[in-house]
C-alpha positions as CSV (number, residue, x, y, z in Angstrom):
1,X,28.2,-84.8,8.8
2,X,28.4,-81.9,11.2
3,X,29.9,-78.5,10.2
4,X,32.9,-79.0,12.6
5,X,33.6,-82.4,11.1
6,X,33.5,-81.1,7.6
7,X,35.3,-77.8,8.2
8,X,37.7,-78.3,11.2
9,X,40.3,-75.7,10.2
10,X,37.7,-73.1,9.4
11,X,35.6,-73.4,12.5
12,X,38.4,-73.9,15.0
13,X,42.0,-72.9,14.3
14,X,41.1,-70.9,11.2
15,X,38.7,-68.5,12.9
16,X,40.8,-66.3,15.2
17,X,40.4,-62.9,16.7
18,X,42.9,-61.6,14.1
19,X,40.8,-62.9,11.3
20,X,37.4,-61.8,12.6
21,X,36.6,-59.9,15.8
22,X,34.4,-61.9,18.1
23,X,31.9,-61.1,20.9
24,X,30.3,-58.2,19.1
25,X,33.6,-56.4,18.3
26,X,32.8,-56.9,14.6
27,X,30.3,-54.1,14.9
28,X,33.0,-51.5,15.3
29,X,34.9,-52.9,12.4
30,X,31.9,-52.8,10.1
31,X,31.2,-49.3,11.2
32,X,34.6,-48.3,9.9
33,X,34.0,-49.6,6.4
34,X,33.7,-46.6,4.1
35,X,32.7,-47.9,0.7
36,X,30.8,-50.8,-0.9
37,X,34.2,-52.2,-2.1
38,X,35.3,-52.2,1.6
39,X,32.2,-54.2,2.4
40,X,32.9,-56.6,-0.5
41,X,36.3,-57.3,0.9
42,X,35.0,-57.7,4.4
43,X,32.3,-60.1,3.2
44,X,34.8,-62.1,1.2
45,X,36.8,-62.6,4.4
46,X,33.7,-63.6,6.4
47,X,32.7,-66.0,3.6
48,X,36.2,-67.7,3.7
49,X,36.5,-67.8,7.5
50,X,33.1,-69.5,7.9
51,X,33.8,-72.0,5.1
52,X,31.5,-70.8,2.4
53,X,32.3,-70.3,-1.2
54,X,30.4,-67.1,-2.2
55,X,28.0,-64.5,-0.9
56,X,25.1,-62.4,-2.2
57,X,23.4,-59.4,-0.5
58,X,20.1,-58.3,-1.9
59,X,16.9,-56.6,-1.1
60,X,13.8,-58.9,-1.0
61,X,12.7,-59.1,-4.6
62,X,9.0,-58.2,-5.1
63,X,6.8,-60.9,-6.6
64,X,6.7,-59.2,-10.0
65,X,10.5,-59.0,-10.3
66,X,12.0,-61.4,-12.8
67,X,15.8,-60.9,-12.4
68,X,17.7,-61.5,-9.2
69,X,20.5,-59.2,-10.4
70,X,18.0,-56.3,-10.2
71,X,17.7,-56.8,-6.5
72,X,21.4,-57.6,-5.8
73,X,23.3,-55.0,-3.9
74,X,26.8,-56.6,-3.7
75,X,28.0,-60.1,-4.4
76,X,31.1,-62.1,-5.3
77,X,28.9,-64.9,-6.9
78,X,30.4,-65.9,-10.3
79,X,28.9,-63.8,-13.0
80,X,28.1,-66.8,-15.1
81,X,26.0,-68.3,-12.3
82,X,23.9,-65.1,-11.8
83,X,23.5,-64.6,-15.5
84,X,22.3,-68.2,-15.9
85,X,19.9,-67.8,-13.0
86,X,18.3,-64.8,-14.6
87,X,18.3,-66.2,-18.2
88,X,16.3,-69.2,-16.9
89,X,14.0,-66.9,-14.8
90,X,14.8,-69.0,-11.8
91,X,13.7,-66.3,-9.4
92,X,10.1,-67.4,-9.9
93,X,11.0,-70.9,-8.7
94,X,13.1,-69.8,-5.7
95,X,12.2,-71.5,-2.5
96,X,14.6,-69.3,-0.7
97,X,13.1,-66.0,-1.9
98,X,9.6,-67.3,-1.2
99,X,10.6,-68.1,2.4
100,X,12.4,-64.7,2.8
101,X,9.0,-63.0,2.1
102,X,7.4,-65.1,4.9
103,X,10.0,-65.2,7.7
104,X,12.6,-63.1,9.5
105,X,14.3,-66.2,10.9
106,X,17.6,-67.5,9.4
107,X,17.3,-70.8,7.5
108,X,19.2,-73.0,5.1
109,X,18.3,-74.9,1.9
110,X,20.2,-77.8,0.6
111,X,20.6,-78.1,-3.2
112,X,19.6,-81.7,-3.1
113,X,16.3,-80.8,-1.4
114,X,15.6,-77.9,-3.8
115,X,16.4,-80.2,-6.7
116,X,13.7,-82.6,-5.6
117,X,11.0,-80.0,-5.5
118,X,8.6,-80.0,-8.5
119,X,7.5,-77.1,-10.6
120,X,10.8,-76.2,-12.1
121,X,11.5,-76.1,-15.8
122,X,13.7,-78.8,-17.3
123,X,16.3,-76.2,-18.0
124,X,16.8,-75.8,-14.3
125,X,19.0,-78.9,-14.4
126,X,21.7,-76.9,-16.2
127,X,21.8,-74.3,-13.4
128,X,21.9,-77.0,-10.8
129,X,24.8,-78.6,-12.5
130,X,26.6,-75.2,-12.6
131,X,26.1,-74.9,-8.8
132,X,27.7,-78.3,-8.2
133,X,30.6,-77.4,-10.5
134,X,31.2,-74.3,-8.4
135,X,31.0,-76.2,-5.1
136,X,27.7,-74.8,-4.0
137,X,25.5,-77.4,-2.3
138,X,23.7,-75.3,0.2
139,X,22.5,-71.7,0.7
140,X,22.2,-70.2,4.2
141,X,19.8,-67.2,4.3
142,X,20.0,-64.4,6.9
143,X,17.0,-62.1,6.7
144,X,17.8,-58.4,7.6
145,X,16.3,-55.0,7.5
146,X,17.6,-51.4,7.5
147,X,16.7,-48.5,9.8
148,X,13.9,-47.5,7.6
149,X,12.3,-50.9,7.4
150,X,13.7,-52.0,4.0
151,X,14.0,-55.8,4.0
152,X,16.8,-57.7,2.5
153,X,19.0,-60.8,3.0
154,X,22.6,-61.9,3.3
155,X,23.0,-65.2,1.5
156,X,26.0,-67.4,2.0
157,X,26.6,-70.4,-0.3
158,X,28.9,-73.3,-0.2
159,X,29.2,-77.0,1.0
160,X,26.4,-78.8,2.6
161,X,26.9,-78.7,6.4
162,X,25.2,-78.2,9.7
163,X,26.0,-74.6,10.9
164,X,26.5,-74.5,14.7
165,X,24.1,-72.3,16.6
166,X,26.9,-70.0,17.8
167,X,28.1,-69.5,14.2
168,X,24.6,-68.9,12.9
169,X,24.0,-66.3,15.6
170,X,27.2,-64.5,14.9
171,X,26.5,-64.5,11.1
172,X,23.0,-63.1,11.7
173,X,24.5,-60.2,13.7
174,X,27.2,-59.6,11.1
175,X,24.5,-59.6,8.4
176,X,22.4,-57.0,10.2
177,X,25.4,-54.7,10.7
178,X,26.6,-55.1,7.1
179,X,23.2,-54.5,5.6
180,X,22.7,-51.3,7.7
181,X,26.2,-50.1,6.9
182,X,25.4,-50.5,3.2
183,X,22.3,-48.3,3.8
184,X,24.4,-45.7,5.7
185,X,27.0,-45.3,3.0
186,X,24.4,-44.9,0.2
187,X,23.0,-48.3,-0.8
188,X,22.4,-49.2,-4.4
189,X,18.7,-50.0,-3.8
190,X,18.0,-46.5,-2.5
191,X,20.1,-44.4,-4.8
192,X,20.2,-46.2,-8.1
193,X,19.1,-49.3,-10.0
194,X,22.8,-49.8,-11.1
195,X,24.7,-52.8,-9.7
196,X,28.4,-53.0,-10.2
197,X,30.4,-56.2,-10.2
198,X,33.4,-56.7,-7.9
199,X,35.7,-56.6,-10.9
200,X,34.2,-53.3,-12.2
201,X,34.6,-51.8,-8.7
202,X,38.2,-53.0,-8.6
203,X,39.0,-51.5,-12.0
204,X,37.4,-48.2,-11.0
205,X,39.3,-48.1,-7.7
206,X,42.7,-48.6,-9.4
207,X,41.7,-46.0,-12.1
208,X,40.9,-43.6,-9.3
209,X,44.4,-44.3,-8.0
210,X,45.9,-43.2,-11.3
211,X,46.7,-46.6,-12.7
212,X,46.6,-47.3,-16.5
213,X,44.7,-50.2,-18.0
214,X,48.0,-52.1,-18.5
215,X,49.0,-51.5,-14.8
216,X,45.6,-52.6,-13.6
217,X,45.8,-55.7,-15.7
218,X,49.1,-56.6,-14.0
219,X,47.7,-55.9,-10.5
220,X,44.5,-58.0,-11.0
221,X,46.0,-60.7,-13.2
222,X,43.8,-59.9,-16.2
223,X,44.5,-59.0,-19.8
224,X,44.5,-55.3,-20.7
225,X,41.6,-56.1,-23.1
226,X,39.6,-57.5,-20.2
227,X,40.3,-54.4,-18.0
228,X,39.2,-52.1,-20.8
229,X,36.1,-54.2,-21.2
230,X,35.2,-53.8,-17.5
231,X,35.9,-50.1,-17.6
232,X,34.0,-49.4,-20.7
233,X,31.0,-51.4,-19.4
234,X,31.0,-49.7,-16.0
235,X,31.2,-46.3,-17.7
236,X,28.1,-47.1,-19.6
237,X,26.4,-48.5,-16.5
238,X,27.0,-45.2,-14.6
239,X,25.9,-43.1,-17.6
240,X,29.3,-41.4,-17.7
241,X,30.9,-39.8,-20.8
242,X,34.4,-41.2,-19.8
243,X,36.3,-43.1,-17.2
244,X,37.1,-39.9,-15.2
245,X,33.4,-39.1,-14.8
246,X,32.7,-42.7,-14.1
247,X,35.1,-42.6,-11.1
248,X,33.5,-39.4,-9.8
249,X,30.0,-40.9,-10.0
250,X,31.2,-44.1,-8.4
251,X,32.6,-42.1,-5.5
252,X,29.4,-40.1,-5.1
253,X,27.4,-43.4,-5.0
254,X,29.8,-44.9,-2.4
255,X,31.3,-47.6,-4.6
256,X,34.8,-46.4,-4.1
257,X,36.6,-43.9,-1.8
C-alpha cells in the first residue's frame, strides 16, 4: 500500500502551509528555535504531520558503544522502548546503525524485514513485540552531519508505508537543518554526555517559570509524585545541588530558555 493510500489526511489535507512551511521556508523557522525543547516540539509536529509515531535524533554510535541512549541527543521515543533496547544490547544487532556508518543516503527498514534477519538473540522478540504494540512497523533513517563534520541521524518511526520522493526530500532537508541547529545552540554530544528526556525538560521549563510541583502536575497531567521524581532525577543528571541550580545548568546547556 502506498503512503498516500495509507495516510491520506496526513499527506494531503493535513499538511498545510500553516502546519509546516514548504518550499524551503522551514529553514527560517528552524533557525528561530532557541532551545532543545523548542526543537523537540518542532520535531513532534513534523512527526505528526508526516504520519510517523515517534522520532529520535542521535550521533552515529561508534562500534564499541553498547547503549543507544548514550548517542541520543533528543527523542520522544517511549522511555520503556529505549530502555528495553539498551537492556537487550540491541545496538550491536542494529541493521540501521550499521547502514548509517556506510551511507549518507536516506533509507528505510521495515520491522518485518529486520525480524527475519538472523543473528539476533531470542530475547529480541520481546523488543519487537513492544515495537508492534507502540505502532512502530518501520524506521526511516535520514543521515546528517554538522558544520564540523560530526555525523548523526534523524530517525522517524511509525507505520509501514512507501514515503513519496517529495516527502523524503523535504524530510532530509528538515533533518539537516534541525541537526545543525542543535549543534548551534549547544548540542548534548559536544557539551555533555547527559541526555534529558522530554518530560524532564518540560518539568525544568515550568520550574524555571516559577511553577510548583503541584502546579506542574496539573499542567502536564501527571501526579505530583511523578513530577518530583522527574525533577529529582534531572537534578542528579545535571550534577546540581538543587532544582534552582539544575534550571541554571539546563539554561547554560541550551535545554531551556
